[in-house]
N, C-alpha and C positions, 0 to 999 in steps of 0.2 A: 782831585786826589789822587789820580793816574800819574799825570809831571808829580807830585811828592814825590808815589812813591817809584818808579822810573829814576830820581833824580840822581837816589845813592848806590843804585847798580852803575849809572854815566858816570859816575866822578874819578875810575883808572880809565875814561875812556881818550881823551884826550894824548894820552903816553903814550895808544896802540897805533898799528899802523892806518891812514885812510882809508882802508874801507873796510875794519871794526866802526871807528867811525860813521860813515856810511847807512853801515847795519843798524849799529844803537836809533839815530837819530827815529828809520825809517820804525821798524822794530815801535818807539813810542808814540811815529802818525798815526801807525795800522792797525795798532790798539786802541791807540782815539777814537777813531774812523767806523770803527764798529763798536767801542760803547754809545760814540753818538748813537749809531740808526740804532742801536737795539733798545736803551731809557726812549730818546725822541720817540722811537716809528719811524723811521727813515729806510729807505731802500736806495742804491744809486744803480743806475744806470748806464752804459756809457760804452761809445759808442764810437768806429771809428778807430780803434785802437790798432787794429793793421795797420793803418796808416802810418805811425809813428817808424821810423828807423833806426837797424837797432844800432848804424851809429851816431858821429853827438851830430843836436840838432837846436836853432833853437824855439822855444816854444811862446806863440802871442798868445794872452789869453784874458777875456774878458778878468774883471772880480767885483767882485759881489761881499764875502764873508772869509771868516779866519778856513772854513770848511775844508777850501780849498787846496791848501797850503796843508791842509789834512793830507786830502784824500789820495794827492800827487804821489806819494810816500808808497801808494798799495801800488804805482804802478812802471816804477823808475825808481830802479836799487841804487839809481846813483843821481844828485839834480843840484843842481848853482842856482839860488831866484837871488833875483835884484830884489833889495830891500831900502829899505829905511837906515840908517847908522842907528837911530836913536830903540830902536827893540832893540837891540844885543844892554842897553839897560835896562831894560824889565828882570826884576828878580828874576831867579830859577830857568826861564825859556830863554833871556839873552846869556846869560853866563855858557847855554849850551850852545844857541843855534853856532859859532861858530864853524863848533865837525863837522857840516855839513860844507864850509865853503862857500859862505852866500857872497854876495858881491855888496856888502852893505854902502849904501851913498845917503849923502848929504845935500837933499833935496832942495837945501838953497843954493849948492855950492856953482849951480847951473853949468855952464860947460866945462869946468872943470871933471861936473858926475860924468855929464855924456861923457868925456876921455876916463874915465874911472869903469865908465861900464864897458867900451867897447875895449881897451887895454887888457881887464882878465876877463873879460868873456871870450877875447880870443884867447888866451889858457886856457878854460876852463871847458873849450871846446874842440881846440886842440889835443886833450889830455882822453880826449873823447867824452864828454863829458856835454850833456842836452844843460844850457840854462834854460829856464824860466821870469819870463820878461813880461809883468804889466803894465801896459801900454798909458792904460788910463791913469796910472797910478798914483788912488785910490778907489776904496772901495763904493762903489755905486750901489742904488738902491735895487729893491725885485725887478728885474722888466727894463732897467734901462742899461746904456750906454754910452759912459764919453765922448771923448773929443783922442783919438791918439798919438802918444808921441809917433816919432818913425824910430828910436833910439834902436829900441831890437830889430829892428829890419837893414836900418846901415849896419848893428856884429852882424847878420847872418852874409850881405852879401861884402862885409869883410873878412870874412875867415871862413865864406865858398862853404858856406852848409844851408840846409832845405829848411825853411820856416816852415814847423805845424798851427795852423788857427784851434783854441780852441775855447768853445764855447760853455756858456755852466754857466746855473741860475742856482748853487749857491746863499743868494740873500734872500732866496724866498725860503728858506727851515731856518738857516739862517745871520737874520741880519745886523747888522752893523746898527750899532749906537741902538739898541735893542734887546732885553733878558729875557724877552720868550721865543724860542721854538717850535717851531711844526713839523708835522706829520707830515711828508708826501714824497714825493718824487724826484732825487737829485737827480741832476743829466750834469752830466759831461760829454759832452762832443766834440771828435780829435775828426778834424779835418784834413783834406785832402793835399800834399807837401809841394808848397808852392816854395820854385827857383830865385825867387828873390832877381825876380828880372826886371831891370825896368826901371825909373828914378823914385826915392826911397820913397816922395808922400806917393806919389799912386800905387806902389808894391802896400804898405800903410794900409791906405784904401778901400782897396779891395779884397782884403783881409779883416778891415773892421766891418765892411756891409756880409758876410759870407759871415760873420761871428754873428752881426744886427740878424739877417735873415735866419739864424737857427735858435737862438733866440724866444724871436718869437714863436714856432714851433712848442716852441717850452707850457707844461704843466707848471700853474704857482700853485701852492698849499690849498690844500680840498677839489681840482683841479680831478 
Protein backbone atom coordinates (compact mmCIF):
# COMPACT_ATOMS: atom_id res chain seq x y z
CA UNK A 1 0.00 0.00 0.00
CA UNK A 2 2.88 2.34 0.74
CA UNK A 3 4.24 1.69 -2.77
CA UNK A 4 0.89 2.62 -4.29
CA UNK A 5 0.69 5.78 -2.17
CA UNK A 6 4.22 6.94 -2.97
CA UNK A 7 3.85 6.22 -6.69
CA UNK A 8 1.67 9.32 -7.12
CA UNK A 9 4.14 11.91 -5.71
CA UNK A 10 6.90 10.23 -7.73
CA UNK A 11 5.18 10.88 -11.06
CA UNK A 12 7.07 14.14 -11.82
CA UNK A 13 10.44 12.86 -10.53
CA UNK A 14 11.72 11.65 -13.95
CA UNK A 15 11.71 15.33 -14.97
CA UNK A 16 13.73 16.44 -11.93
CA UNK A 17 17.52 16.41 -11.40
CA UNK A 18 19.14 13.10 -10.56
CA UNK A 19 19.70 14.09 -6.91
CA UNK A 20 15.92 14.42 -6.50
CA UNK A 21 15.38 11.03 -8.13
CA UNK A 22 17.75 9.38 -5.67
CA UNK A 23 15.94 11.10 -2.82
CA UNK A 24 12.57 9.84 -4.07
CA UNK A 25 13.82 6.24 -4.28
CA UNK A 26 15.48 6.48 -0.88
CA UNK A 27 12.40 7.93 0.80
CA UNK A 28 10.24 5.07 -0.52
CA UNK A 29 12.73 2.41 0.65
CA UNK A 30 13.35 3.94 4.08
CA UNK A 31 9.66 4.21 4.90
CA UNK A 32 9.01 0.70 3.57
CA UNK A 33 11.78 -0.78 5.73
CA UNK A 34 10.44 1.05 8.80
CA UNK A 35 6.93 -0.25 8.10
CA UNK A 36 8.28 -3.78 7.72
CA UNK A 37 10.12 -3.56 11.05
CA UNK A 38 7.10 -2.13 12.84
CA UNK A 39 4.50 -4.53 11.42
CA UNK A 40 6.52 -7.77 11.62
CA UNK A 41 8.50 -7.07 14.78
CA UNK A 42 11.95 -6.89 13.22
CA UNK A 43 15.04 -5.09 14.52
CA UNK A 44 17.99 -4.04 12.38
CA UNK A 45 21.56 -4.46 13.61
CA UNK A 46 24.27 -2.94 11.44
CA UNK A 47 27.98 -3.49 12.03
CA UNK A 48 31.03 -2.12 10.26
CA UNK A 49 29.40 0.83 8.54
CA UNK A 50 32.56 2.78 9.35
CA UNK A 51 34.37 0.51 6.84
CA UNK A 52 32.46 2.06 3.95
CA UNK A 53 34.56 4.80 2.31
CA UNK A 54 33.21 8.27 1.57
CA UNK A 55 34.08 7.82 -2.11
CA UNK A 56 32.92 5.25 -4.66
CA UNK A 57 33.25 1.53 -3.98
CA UNK A 58 31.86 -1.82 -5.08
CA UNK A 59 29.68 -3.51 -2.46
CA UNK A 60 29.70 -7.28 -2.74
CA UNK A 61 26.78 -8.81 -0.85
CA UNK A 62 25.12 -12.16 -0.42
CA UNK A 63 21.47 -12.10 -1.51
CA UNK A 64 18.59 -13.67 0.43
CA UNK A 65 15.58 -11.39 0.22
CA UNK A 66 13.93 -8.32 -1.24
CA UNK A 67 14.54 -6.70 2.13
CA UNK A 68 18.19 -5.80 1.56
CA UNK A 69 17.31 -3.72 -1.49
CA UNK A 70 15.21 -1.57 0.84
CA UNK A 71 17.59 -1.55 3.78
CA UNK A 72 20.67 -0.38 1.92
CA UNK A 73 18.93 2.84 0.91
CA UNK A 74 18.88 3.71 4.62
CA UNK A 75 22.66 3.99 4.61
CA UNK A 76 23.51 5.19 1.09
CA UNK A 77 22.06 8.41 -0.34
CA UNK A 78 23.10 7.21 -3.81
CA UNK A 79 23.43 3.60 -4.85
CA UNK A 80 23.33 1.76 -8.18
CA UNK A 81 22.18 -1.87 -8.15
CA UNK A 82 23.04 -4.52 -10.70
CA UNK A 83 19.69 -6.22 -11.30
CA UNK A 84 17.90 -8.46 -13.77
CA UNK A 85 16.23 -6.53 -16.58
CA UNK A 86 12.88 -8.30 -16.15
CA UNK A 87 12.35 -6.37 -12.91
CA UNK A 88 11.80 -3.26 -15.02
CA UNK A 89 8.65 -4.88 -16.40
CA UNK A 90 7.01 -5.18 -12.98
CA UNK A 91 4.02 -2.84 -12.53
CA UNK A 92 4.73 0.34 -10.52
CA UNK A 93 8.08 -0.70 -8.99
CA UNK A 94 9.54 -1.49 -12.40
CA UNK A 95 8.34 1.83 -13.78
CA UNK A 96 10.29 3.76 -11.15
CA UNK A 97 13.41 1.61 -10.83
CA UNK A 98 15.21 3.60 -13.57
CA UNK A 99 15.14 6.64 -11.25
CA UNK A 100 17.99 5.06 -9.26
CA UNK A 101 20.19 4.47 -12.35
CA UNK A 102 20.43 0.68 -11.94
CA UNK A 103 22.47 -1.54 -14.24
CA UNK A 104 19.76 -3.78 -15.69
CA UNK A 105 21.16 -6.87 -17.39
CA UNK A 106 19.80 -9.82 -19.32
CA UNK A 107 21.17 -12.77 -17.34
CA UNK A 108 21.01 -14.95 -20.46
CA UNK A 109 23.27 -12.59 -22.41
CA UNK A 110 26.51 -14.12 -21.12
CA UNK A 111 29.61 -12.10 -22.00
CA UNK A 112 27.51 -9.19 -23.23
CA UNK A 113 25.98 -8.85 -19.74
CA UNK A 114 29.46 -8.91 -18.20
CA UNK A 115 30.62 -6.20 -20.60
CA UNK A 116 27.56 -4.11 -19.72
CA UNK A 117 28.25 -4.34 -15.97
CA UNK A 118 31.90 -3.39 -16.44
CA UNK A 119 31.18 -0.45 -18.74
CA UNK A 120 28.13 0.99 -16.99
CA UNK A 121 29.50 0.18 -13.55
CA UNK A 122 32.69 2.08 -14.27
CA UNK A 123 30.66 5.13 -15.31
CA UNK A 124 28.69 5.03 -12.04
CA UNK A 125 31.87 4.72 -10.01
CA UNK A 126 33.54 7.57 -11.89
CA UNK A 127 30.52 9.69 -10.98
CA UNK A 128 31.08 8.83 -7.31
CA UNK A 129 28.16 6.38 -7.04
CA UNK A 130 28.70 3.09 -5.15
CA UNK A 131 27.70 -0.02 -7.10
CA UNK A 132 26.03 -2.98 -5.37
CA UNK A 133 26.48 -6.43 -6.85
CA UNK A 134 24.99 -9.73 -5.67
CA UNK A 135 27.64 -12.19 -6.89
CA UNK A 136 25.39 -15.22 -6.33
CA UNK A 137 23.10 -13.87 -9.05
CA UNK A 138 19.91 -14.89 -7.26
CA UNK A 139 18.46 -15.15 -3.75
CA UNK A 140 19.49 -18.01 -1.49
CA UNK A 141 17.68 -19.59 1.50
CA UNK A 142 18.44 -18.48 5.04
CA UNK A 143 21.92 -19.56 6.11
CA UNK A 144 23.02 -20.70 2.65
CA UNK A 145 25.59 -19.17 0.31
CA UNK A 146 25.81 -19.89 -3.40
CA UNK A 147 28.88 -19.73 -5.67
CA UNK A 148 30.16 -16.24 -6.50
CA UNK A 149 30.83 -14.93 -9.98
CA UNK A 150 33.83 -12.62 -10.39
CA UNK A 151 32.14 -9.63 -12.04
CA UNK A 152 32.12 -7.41 -8.95
CA UNK A 153 35.81 -7.89 -8.30
CA UNK A 154 36.61 -7.37 -11.99
CA UNK A 155 34.66 -4.09 -11.94
CA UNK A 156 36.46 -2.83 -8.83
CA UNK A 157 39.85 -3.73 -10.31
CA UNK A 158 39.00 -2.01 -13.57
CA UNK A 159 37.79 1.18 -11.85
CA UNK A 160 40.49 1.16 -9.16
CA UNK A 161 38.05 1.35 -6.22
CA UNK A 162 37.87 -0.69 -2.99
CA UNK A 163 35.49 -3.59 -2.45
CA UNK A 164 33.30 -3.76 0.65
CA UNK A 165 31.95 -7.23 1.51
CA UNK A 166 28.48 -7.30 3.06
CA UNK A 167 27.00 -10.28 4.90
CA UNK A 168 23.32 -10.42 5.85
CA UNK A 169 20.63 -12.81 7.07
CA UNK A 170 17.51 -11.08 5.73
CA UNK A 171 16.18 -14.29 4.17
CA UNK A 172 15.57 -15.70 7.64
CA UNK A 173 12.86 -13.07 8.15
CA UNK A 174 11.59 -12.26 4.63
CA UNK A 175 12.18 -15.59 2.80
CA UNK A 176 12.18 -16.15 -0.91
CA UNK A 177 9.04 -17.84 -2.27
CA UNK A 178 7.31 -17.72 1.13
CA UNK A 179 4.55 -15.30 2.16
CA UNK A 180 5.31 -15.85 5.87
CA UNK A 181 7.50 -13.18 7.43
CA UNK A 182 9.15 -13.65 10.80
CA UNK A 183 10.17 -11.38 13.65
CA UNK A 184 13.72 -11.19 14.94
CA UNK A 185 16.99 -9.38 14.37
CA UNK A 186 18.18 -8.70 10.83
CA UNK A 187 21.96 -8.36 10.67
CA UNK A 188 23.98 -6.41 8.10
CA UNK A 189 27.75 -6.71 8.56
CA UNK A 190 30.01 -4.54 6.41
CA UNK A 191 33.54 -5.92 6.24
CA UNK A 192 36.90 -4.18 5.93
CA UNK A 193 37.67 -2.65 2.55
CA UNK A 194 39.54 -4.96 0.19
CA UNK A 195 41.90 -3.37 -2.31
CA UNK A 196 41.16 -6.07 -4.86
CA UNK A 197 44.84 -6.88 -5.24
CA UNK A 198 45.44 -10.29 -6.77
CA UNK A 199 43.75 -12.50 -9.33
CA UNK A 200 40.02 -11.87 -9.52
CA UNK A 201 39.13 -15.46 -8.64
CA UNK A 202 41.36 -15.36 -5.54
CA UNK A 203 39.93 -12.02 -4.39
CA UNK A 204 36.39 -13.29 -4.97
CA UNK A 205 37.06 -16.42 -2.93
CA UNK A 206 38.50 -14.57 0.06
CA UNK A 207 35.55 -12.18 0.10
CA UNK A 208 33.15 -15.12 -0.10
CA UNK A 209 34.93 -16.79 2.82
CA UNK A 210 34.56 -13.64 4.92
CA UNK A 211 30.84 -13.42 4.14
CA UNK A 212 30.34 -17.13 4.87
CA UNK A 213 32.04 -16.80 8.26
CA UNK A 214 29.85 -13.82 9.19
CA UNK A 215 26.63 -15.59 8.16
CA UNK A 216 27.46 -18.55 10.39
CA UNK A 217 27.49 -16.23 13.41
CA UNK A 218 24.14 -14.59 12.68
CA UNK A 219 20.95 -15.53 14.53
CA UNK A 220 17.99 -17.24 12.92
CA UNK A 221 14.33 -16.49 13.82
CA UNK A 222 13.62 -17.42 17.41
CA UNK A 223 17.25 -17.13 18.55
